[in-house]
N, C-alpha and C positions, 0 to 999 in steps of 0.2 A: 398565413403570415406568422412569423416567429416573434414570440414575446421577448421582451428584454431580459426576463429571468432566464429563458432558455438559451439565449445567446451567451449570457455570463456563464451559465452551467457548462456550456461546451468548451469555453475558453480556460475556465479555472479547473485545476485538478486537485484532489485531496492528496495529503501525504501518502496514503495507502497507494493511490494510483500511481504517483510518481515512483515510489519504490517498486511497485509491481511492473512498471514499464522498464526500469532499469535492470531488473533480474528476470524479465521475460517471463512473467507469471500473471496471474490474475489478482485483482485487488481484494477479492473475497478471501483468497488464501492468505494475504498479508494480514488482513483483519482478524482471521482466526489465530494467527501466531500472536498478534497483538493482544487478543483477548484471553489467550492461554488455552484455546480450544485445541490447537496443534502443539506439540512439544517437538521442535526439530532438533536432531541431534547431529546431523552432517549435511554437507552439500548446500544447495541453494536455500533452503529453509533456514540453515544456521547462519548464513550470510545476512538474510533478512532479519533474523532476530538480532543480531550484533548491530546492525544499522538502526533498528527500532530503539535499542538501549541506548545507543550513541545519541539519539534525539533527545532522550530525556536527561542527560546529564548537562 
C-alpha cells in the first residue's frame, strides 16, 4: 500500500525536474549547473543556466 507521502512525491516535481524535462536531460545535471559544479558555455547547458538565472530575477 502506498503512503500519502509517496503519492504526493509522485505528483509534485521540483524546479530542477521541470527544467530537466523541458530540456530533455536529468535533474541531477540541472542541479550541478545551479550549484556551479558545471560551467556550461553553449548548447543545452547554457539554455538551462539562462532559465535558472531568470527564476532568480
